[in-house]
Steps between C-alpha positions, in 0.01 A plus 500: 500500500531716191224604262679342202528162679126509577412584141722209381327266749157616384607441137625147583174416678295634208712296256438189706127572497498527121704179454275305735199621310647401164593148627147447632348579162672207334254251666186643328555537126126499421446815705828656403349827370290553810796406718737744315248779555463423868873479543538842327240651736678347800833633382356854458345488849843391635678782323255751626531373859883501483498848359279624782734348758800659328328842494432477878859395559623795298273736692625377835870522401449849340327620818773349711264366764231230542148587615385206704159457668454333837228476766440812708530299827573126496694381800810316396451584129484880468498735791653853530753536782549812711689663206222429257701225328304187398639181658394137451483205261330681210708812539818287478373345173458848364863582591625174352319586175665841500835334536429267208400783271705794619767353720394707793258402779442863581397595145136447588180674599286274709133596486239382746180388338163377639330191356263729311784706350754226411383392156420849375852604607649241265258560220559870496881477533513654853713198593713284286461203723272375773654302792214470748249247635298425184345167436580353153166387347391402158262785471759758592752346267268544211290813590730745687737543205836423658746218531538320838852400597595197703307454824723609792283404790224243569243558771146399597187653636340472844232663706564655841208539748437551869476200733240700695270491200501118503782438251782252551799367300274229359248747365450503123357739240149356560520628859520868395140508387359841602844642585661826391814419309772758422759474222679717245302627196598381158689192619471126437437481876176694457398290199579169671302562813196628300511193276533268799203657668290466182611137461399408854176700489583718795458877545784722598542881513822575309677818600801626308 
C-alpha cells in the first residue's frame, strides 16, 4: 500500500468528518455560534491527529523498517526461537503490518518489552507500534497518550492454586483470604485482584 494512497484515504476520511459535523449543526440554529466553534476545534484536533499519523508513516518509510514491540516471553504470542527470531501471534501481526506499510515482512525490528517498559517505549518512539498482551481500558485510552487499535485477542483472568493447600476448582476469590498471590507488576491483572480483595474485605499478600 503506497504512501500517496494512504494520504488520499486520510484526506477522504477527514473530509467525511467535516461534512458530518456540518450536517449535524443544521439541527441547532439557536446554538450555531457555539456549534461552529466546537466544530472548528474538532476539525483542528482531527487535522493534528492525521498529521501525526502521517509523520509516523513517513518516518517508517524513510527508515525502511518498522520497529514493533512485543512481549519478552509470551507462549504462542511472542517467543524467540533457537535463532533468536520472534515467533507467534503478535510477532506475525508485526510482520503483517510491515507488509502493509513497506511491502516486506522482513523489514522489521521486533523488540521485546516487559509490561513496565511497553508504554514508555511507545511514548518515547523506541517502537512505532505495540503488538503485545495489553488490556484496552478507558483509563489507558485517555491517560497513556496513545491510540489503541482493534482488539486482536480476548481473554479472561483466573487464579491457580495448589490442591494441597485446600483449593479446588470451585474455589473463588473469597477463598484466597490470607494467601500470597503472584502476578505481573503494572498490569490490569494486578489491579483486578487487588480491587477484588478490597471489595470482599479479604487480606492477601500481593507479590509482583
